[in-house]
Legacy VTK file of the C-alpha trace (Angstrom):
# vtk DataFile Version 3.0
C-alpha trace
ASCII
DATASET POLYDATA
POINTS 510 float
34.944 62.700 101.130
33.045 62.746 97.749
35.046 64.165 94.488
33.124 66.986 93.351
35.099 68.426 90.576
38.594 67.177 89.053
40.499 69.096 86.296
42.897 67.239 84.569
46.049 68.654 82.027
44.296 72.102 81.571
46.052 74.396 79.086
44.705 77.782 78.381
46.415 80.440 76.305
45.340 84.071 75.402
46.520 86.068 72.417
49.407 83.538 71.976
50.519 83.871 75.878
50.090 80.460 78.017
48.400 81.425 81.301
47.857 77.909 82.091
50.403 74.680 81.510
49.045 71.845 81.962
47.403 72.365 85.482
45.453 69.525 87.524
43.072 70.629 90.255
40.443 68.808 92.600
37.991 70.214 94.854
36.184 67.480 97.196
33.170 67.944 99.382
33.456 68.908 102.843
36.959 71.170 102.297
38.320 74.238 101.804
41.040 74.576 99.220
42.880 77.353 99.727
44.145 78.258 95.731
47.013 80.348 96.230
50.006 82.273 93.711
51.222 85.636 92.595
48.751 87.862 90.707
49.177 86.398 87.284
49.912 82.852 88.485
46.725 81.829 86.570
44.450 81.199 89.697
41.497 83.622 88.387
41.863 81.593 84.843
41.485 78.188 86.350
38.338 78.833 88.335
36.979 81.024 85.401
37.238 77.829 83.079
35.331 75.746 86.481
32.809 78.281 86.662
32.281 78.459 82.667
33.278 82.003 82.223
36.273 80.645 79.675
36.665 77.526 77.719
39.826 75.646 77.943
42.108 74.574 74.912
43.063 71.338 76.239
42.582 69.026 78.884
39.556 67.447 80.560
36.988 68.041 83.441
34.734 66.438 85.289
31.790 67.703 88.005
30.240 65.404 90.308
32.031 62.227 88.685
30.443 63.271 85.072
32.692 64.568 82.156
31.662 67.620 81.301
32.375 69.951 78.073
33.294 73.618 77.940
30.647 75.127 80.157
28.766 78.532 79.898
28.170 80.296 83.553
24.123 79.473 83.328
25.252 76.013 82.474
27.810 75.799 85.562
25.489 77.686 87.655
23.069 74.743 87.421
25.460 71.913 87.933
25.542 73.770 91.275
28.898 75.800 90.638
28.960 79.404 91.888
31.966 82.086 91.776
32.098 85.189 93.578
34.692 87.380 91.972
37.098 89.531 93.440
35.566 92.345 91.308
32.153 93.199 92.033
29.782 91.875 89.700
26.498 93.563 91.128
23.720 95.758 89.836
24.119 99.178 91.497
20.567 100.537 90.370
19.136 97.585 91.606
17.990 96.557 95.209
20.076 93.977 97.375
16.622 91.737 96.753
16.914 92.328 93.119
20.132 91.736 92.610
20.287 88.133 94.801
17.452 87.212 92.491
18.859 88.792 89.192
18.116 86.040 86.183
15.785 84.073 89.034
12.965 86.187 89.953
10.263 85.442 91.175
7.321 86.411 89.881
3.206 85.640 90.082
0.906 86.360 87.126
3.841 87.376 84.980
4.827 90.572 87.768
7.701 90.542 89.726
6.863 89.481 93.243
8.918 92.238 94.916
7.258 91.667 98.797
8.343 88.058 98.261
11.384 88.543 97.157
12.235 91.076 99.513
11.333 88.571 102.610
13.126 85.410 101.124
16.515 87.692 100.664
15.791 89.063 104.486
15.629 85.196 105.221
19.256 84.477 103.120
20.954 87.553 104.812
19.519 86.312 108.230
20.366 82.814 108.011
24.371 84.368 107.257
23.851 86.761 110.030
24.223 89.596 107.405
22.283 93.329 109.276
21.123 94.592 106.015
17.829 96.254 104.460
16.962 93.984 101.105
15.181 97.043 99.525
18.138 99.346 99.813
19.978 100.289 96.686
23.461 98.250 96.014
24.826 101.242 94.946
24.001 103.354 97.975
25.880 100.444 100.156
29.403 100.316 101.293
32.159 98.285 99.145
32.031 96.177 102.142
28.323 95.655 102.104
28.606 95.044 98.202
30.890 92.302 98.795
27.887 90.897 101.507
25.836 91.182 98.985
28.196 88.803 96.482
28.154 86.023 98.866
24.495 85.947 99.668
24.090 85.827 96.133
26.224 82.905 95.540
24.805 81.012 98.526
21.138 81.860 97.909
21.561 79.247 94.647
22.548 76.325 96.996
25.599 75.619 95.243
27.553 72.622 96.106
30.738 74.316 94.574
31.243 78.070 96.151
34.620 79.415 94.529
35.748 82.437 96.345
37.852 84.989 94.368
39.393 87.778 97.206
36.552 87.776 99.074
37.743 89.209 102.150
39.155 92.512 100.567
36.886 94.729 101.358
35.352 93.904 104.778
35.678 94.366 108.044
37.367 92.247 111.213
33.997 91.308 111.913
32.557 90.955 108.514
35.626 88.401 107.817
34.713 86.542 111.238
31.551 85.843 110.006
31.952 84.645 106.724
34.614 82.372 108.275
32.125 81.216 110.605
29.774 80.440 107.084
32.832 78.935 105.494
33.204 76.703 108.288
29.360 76.064 108.579
29.010 75.153 104.722
32.667 72.489 104.883
31.559 70.923 108.133
28.176 70.309 106.676
29.438 68.478 103.622
27.846 69.325 101.260
29.570 71.926 100.242
33.383 72.122 98.544
34.652 75.314 98.741
37.707 77.095 96.377
39.412 80.044 98.368
41.736 82.468 96.589
43.046 84.904 98.774
46.565 87.012 99.379
45.939 87.374 102.953
47.663 84.634 104.125
47.061 84.722 107.796
43.331 83.943 106.771
44.345 80.420 105.950
44.845 79.306 109.248
41.055 79.688 110.250
39.671 77.856 106.998
42.256 76.525 104.856
42.101 72.268 104.732
44.593 71.924 101.810
46.795 74.278 99.617
47.268 74.468 96.083
49.803 76.753 95.202
50.686 78.415 91.423
53.413 80.176 89.679
53.540 81.374 86.289
50.832 79.333 84.911
51.885 76.115 86.519
50.960 73.803 89.805
53.761 73.835 91.873
52.315 71.573 94.794
49.125 70.398 96.446
49.447 70.021 100.461
47.505 69.740 103.464
47.657 72.819 105.522
48.709 71.333 108.075
51.688 69.897 106.350
53.096 73.268 105.111
54.741 76.096 106.943
54.436 79.573 105.841
57.373 80.244 104.722
57.100 77.344 102.357
53.672 78.337 100.973
55.674 81.644 100.298
58.696 80.296 98.501
56.756 77.967 96.633
54.684 81.200 95.324
57.365 83.462 94.188
60.075 80.824 93.621
62.028 82.526 95.961
62.208 83.364 99.789
61.314 86.425 101.029
63.169 87.493 104.359
61.384 90.908 105.064
58.017 90.803 104.864
57.747 94.787 105.734
60.926 96.258 104.399
61.171 99.154 106.830
64.171 101.599 105.598
65.437 103.988 108.390
66.114 107.461 107.777
66.192 110.538 110.300
63.466 112.272 110.549
63.762 115.604 109.097
61.552 119.024 108.969
57.772 119.253 108.852
56.418 118.793 105.313
52.717 118.728 105.324
49.714 120.001 108.356
45.999 119.181 108.947
44.679 121.412 111.643
40.928 120.872 112.905
39.914 119.216 109.384
36.237 118.301 109.214
34.237 117.158 106.699
30.411 115.776 107.018
29.698 113.260 109.052
32.773 111.241 108.885
36.033 113.576 109.531
35.836 115.638 113.228
38.225 117.522 113.801
41.301 115.821 112.612
44.553 116.931 113.303
48.066 115.570 112.025
51.541 116.395 110.826
54.229 114.332 108.199
57.562 114.798 108.123
60.806 114.173 106.092
61.859 110.708 106.669
58.972 109.057 108.089
55.956 106.904 106.190
52.747 107.802 108.672
50.126 104.766 108.678
46.187 105.369 109.184
44.466 102.620 110.965
41.101 102.147 112.501
38.247 99.569 111.536
35.806 100.268 108.544
33.603 103.135 108.818
35.892 104.990 111.132
36.394 107.924 108.738
39.761 107.225 106.893
39.242 106.747 103.518
36.918 109.270 103.569
40.261 111.484 105.913
41.788 111.045 102.338
39.161 112.399 100.548
38.936 115.444 101.736
42.686 116.274 102.134
42.537 115.782 98.139
39.421 117.912 97.956
37.061 115.024 96.755
35.004 115.613 99.124
33.681 118.924 100.731
35.837 120.491 104.099
33.662 121.974 106.460
36.856 122.921 108.534
40.329 123.066 109.040
43.536 124.324 107.194
46.120 122.762 105.134
49.544 123.581 105.690
52.526 122.574 103.009
56.106 123.403 103.517
54.772 125.709 105.963
52.078 127.624 103.919
48.287 127.448 104.410
47.038 125.996 100.773
43.329 126.207 99.641
42.195 122.722 98.272
38.546 123.012 97.038
38.822 120.083 94.210
41.674 117.653 93.208
43.006 119.901 90.861
44.052 122.072 93.508
45.563 119.426 94.995
47.827 118.059 92.747
48.891 121.664 91.336
50.421 122.255 94.746
51.646 118.601 95.028
49.586 116.264 97.064
48.312 113.421 95.107
45.914 110.484 96.284
46.083 106.861 95.372
42.388 105.965 95.983
41.318 102.558 97.613
39.786 101.393 94.459
42.391 101.862 91.828
39.855 100.492 88.906
37.472 102.643 89.304
39.147 106.186 90.879
42.231 105.903 90.037
43.036 104.506 86.637
41.170 104.901 83.143
41.464 100.846 82.684
40.042 100.910 79.078
43.100 103.361 78.220
46.542 102.237 77.461
49.679 102.616 79.980
50.695 105.378 78.353
47.593 107.411 78.235
46.883 106.767 81.981
50.575 108.110 82.815
50.146 110.900 80.477
46.803 111.936 81.236
47.279 114.031 84.305
50.588 115.826 83.282
49.203 117.041 80.054
49.800 120.666 80.995
53.581 119.760 81.305
53.537 118.004 77.726
51.478 120.170 75.912
52.678 123.117 73.745
50.154 125.285 71.899
47.329 122.861 72.981
49.564 120.253 70.852
51.075 116.955 72.741
54.682 116.936 72.559
54.733 113.043 71.968
58.877 113.035 72.377
58.523 114.416 75.915
55.463 112.377 76.198
57.509 108.986 75.423
60.198 110.108 77.720
58.008 110.545 80.634
56.431 107.437 80.290
59.560 105.250 79.436
61.391 106.710 82.499
58.465 106.008 84.852
57.930 101.840 83.470
61.959 101.784 84.123
61.891 103.508 87.285
58.850 101.768 88.915
59.798 98.409 87.323
56.206 97.813 85.624
56.103 94.588 84.099
54.022 95.154 80.921
54.100 94.170 76.910
54.798 97.565 76.320
53.593 101.357 76.839
50.297 100.682 74.609
49.171 97.643 76.927
45.581 98.168 78.361
45.615 98.911 81.746
43.382 96.459 82.736
45.492 93.751 81.247
48.229 94.200 84.101
48.298 92.467 87.178
46.907 94.779 90.783
50.563 95.363 92.242
51.350 97.004 88.229
48.052 98.701 88.248
49.136 100.503 91.740
52.725 101.262 90.152
50.931 102.964 87.011
48.550 105.489 89.544
51.609 106.021 91.675
54.104 106.359 88.588
51.763 109.025 86.917
51.847 111.447 90.068
55.446 110.752 90.688
56.116 112.146 87.264
54.784 115.470 88.062
57.625 115.693 91.083
54.522 115.528 94.011
55.514 116.518 97.392
53.272 114.199 99.110
51.491 111.149 98.448
48.697 109.418 100.258
48.173 105.862 99.493
44.259 104.246 100.603
44.870 100.398 100.795
47.828 100.342 98.863
48.326 96.522 98.867
44.797 95.638 98.430
44.552 92.569 96.367
47.950 91.948 95.583
50.304 89.388 96.240
52.845 88.702 98.772
56.220 89.261 96.037
54.097 92.845 94.568
53.470 93.847 98.154
57.179 94.046 99.364
57.478 95.743 95.744
55.172 98.283 96.395
56.398 98.763 100.402
60.323 99.923 98.642
58.354 102.332 96.639
57.017 103.833 99.216
60.627 103.432 101.089
61.895 105.461 98.103
59.491 108.305 98.201
60.458 108.614 102.016
64.397 108.695 100.743
63.579 111.168 98.461
61.921 113.757 101.149
58.745 113.094 100.148
55.342 113.393 102.473
54.038 109.618 102.560
50.897 108.355 104.211
48.984 105.294 104.061
45.508 103.754 105.187
45.445 99.580 105.778
42.891 97.683 107.152
45.747 94.983 107.659
47.301 94.937 111.277
50.157 93.171 110.257
50.946 95.946 107.617
50.529 99.021 110.181
52.321 97.434 112.384
55.391 96.209 110.492
55.492 98.973 107.908
54.491 102.276 109.268
56.815 104.283 111.298
54.178 106.439 112.726
50.792 105.228 113.014
47.639 107.416 113.654
44.291 105.220 114.848
41.097 106.812 114.168
37.565 106.115 115.621
34.382 107.318 114.659
35.847 109.780 112.371
38.731 111.017 114.779
42.100 110.609 116.019
42.033 108.574 119.213
45.661 107.065 119.156
49.083 107.792 117.828
52.283 105.349 118.398
55.791 105.321 117.257
56.466 101.729 115.486
57.973 99.872 118.127
55.141 101.443 120.438
52.175 99.709 118.489
50.630 96.655 119.603
47.342 95.043 117.741
45.855 95.296 121.421
46.848 99.005 121.745
45.498 100.257 118.128
42.257 98.258 118.822
41.929 99.768 122.171
41.965 103.208 120.357
40.025 101.760 117.658
36.740 101.011 119.283
37.197 103.572 121.943
33.804 105.802 121.177
32.273 102.465 120.428
32.971 100.571 124.008
32.153 104.238 125.569
28.620 103.970 123.988
28.388 100.598 125.104
29.371 101.396 128.845
27.109 104.773 128.940
24.401 102.183 127.819
25.186 99.674 130.388
25.252 102.612 133.433
21.987 103.400 131.970
20.274 100.082 132.530
21.796 99.902 135.839
19.949 103.362 136.702
16.966 101.977 135.317
16.980 99.317 137.425
LINES 1 511
510 0 1 2 3 4 5 6 7 8 9 10 11 12 13 14 15 16 17 18 19 20 21 22 23 24 25 26 27 28 29 30 31 32 33 34 35 36 37 38 39 40 41 42 43 44 45 46 47 48 49 50 51 52 53 54 55 56 57 58 59 60 61 62 63 64 65 66 67 68 69 70 71 72 73 74 75 76 77 78 79 80 81 82 83 84 85 86 87 88 89 90 91 92 93 94 95 96 97 98 99 100 101 102 103 104 105 106 107 108 109 110 111 112 113 114 115 116 117 118 119 120 121 122 123 124 125 126 127 128 129 130 131 132 133 134 135 136 137 138 139 140 141 142 143 144 145 146 147 148 149 150 151 152 153 154 155 156 157 158 159 160 161 162 163 164 165 166 167 168 169 170 171 172 173 174 175 176 177 178 179 180 181 182 183 184 185 186 187 188 189 190 191 192 193 194 195 196 197 198 199 200 201 202 203 204 205 206 207 208 209 210 211 212 213 214 215 216 217 218 219 220 221 222 223 224 225 226 227 228 229 230 231 232 233 234 235 236 237 238 239 240 241 242 243 244 245 246 247 248 249 250 251 252 253 254 255 256 257 258 259 260 261 262 263 264 265 266 267 268 269 270 271 272 273 274 275 276 277 278 279 280 281 282 283 284 285 286 287 288 289 290 291 292 293 294 295 296 297 298 299 300 301 302 303 304 305 306 307 308 309 310 311 312 313 314 315 316 317 318 319 320 321 322 323 324 325 326 327 328 329 330 331 332 333 334 335 336 337 338 339 340 341 342 343 344 345 346 347 348 349 350 351 352 353 354 355 356 357 358 359 360 361 362 363 364 365 366 367 368 369 370 371 372 373 374 375 376 377 378 379 380 381 382 383 384 385 386 387 388 389 390 391 392 393 394 395 396 397 398 399 400 401 402 403 404 405 406 407 408 409 410 411 412 413 414 415 416 417 418 419 420 421 422 423 424 425 426 427 428 429 430 431 432 433 434 435 436 437 438 439 440 441 442 443 444 445 446 447 448 449 450 451 452 453 454 455 456 457 458 459 460 461 462 463 464 465 466 467 468 469 470 471 472 473 474 475 476 477 478 479 480 481 482 483 484 485 486 487 488 489 490 491 492 493 494 495 496 497 498 499 500 501 502 503 504 505 506 507 508 509
């Protein structure tokens, strides 16, 4: 095993706040190092120093045995260091092939050799078992497909140090399985050292050789994965023992708050009916592409409904656009909180106030005292950790950003709150805080519905589970009835039926 990278006594501060404090870190050939910690622990800052995004304030760094100064991204890439960022870093108006070769385009006679780039991109995608047209425009792809393009782009450079920052956050179970095959292949060949950052701790048993745990900018421990338990990992990450991963609060089921009848929208939502009651949290399960996100968008008025009724407190309401839903008391915390849930360049104060201007304004002027009281109360009630109300939303951790998304809606006394992937990309402690927030909504008689791609989360936290497949609800379980096998059986119902029909057709043809 060869030492590929060695960082010693690294310090880094931003605006006087120390985010890395005397951190030492190594990456060896033929190993997968899981870099773990809560949001804000310093993980991303550390790997950005290694990949040339940030300069270090102190410390030394060696790459492939040679001392190096502060790198820029181009120099790091030339050395064989690639990073797959959690936030997608693609040009949405370019094709898959153009994104893969961005900055190192294939040219002939001073012109882009587009056919050659497409053919080479197809070869790279095929070697990774990624079924994708290299001439597709990236902006037309789903988030999960865009994530695969990022992975293909990084691997196409023949990197020797590959950094993956939450690479599975938007992937389906099959795509995650394929990614793990790729990671194991790279590791076993011994030519690549992989740094793997993830909040999905259950993934570690499939790929991790060593775990490095950080907390509050400091290195806490570096251990072989085989020598540490999951409880120890969590305790080292958060500095305390977390007794309940999914703290479900027991409440008596009350009256019906919300109902959807026969809702259809485009090709992704087909004749869906569901109900929400006081005192329960409903989880929506299913595979990627099942229509879960599209269902939330149709309810909220983002996507046009073809048919169906929406009933709130026994009265049918008309929702043609999000403004209608908000006015009725139905709100959505969307899947991509940075793109659709927040104005990340605005302050936390502005984000909370923006959807509430109707109640904060008088005579066309914002009542600053009322605004201040609303913002202060929201920050206090949701324990949002920030330097102050004027802090940019982009400066907050993922968990605190999610709280701002929810907080701005709760300031309106909303009646139904829909969460789409509420814990995606946030650490284990922040997840518990989001679960407790959802429990508080439940206790207060607010209807709560959430979409999740994490099966343990759905089974562990939801009071009632609806399963979707190909745009339809194909199963319903109370919490005690649900198992992964039963949910997957419903989630693959139509797909299995199609396979059986195809097989039957082949038999008849024979």
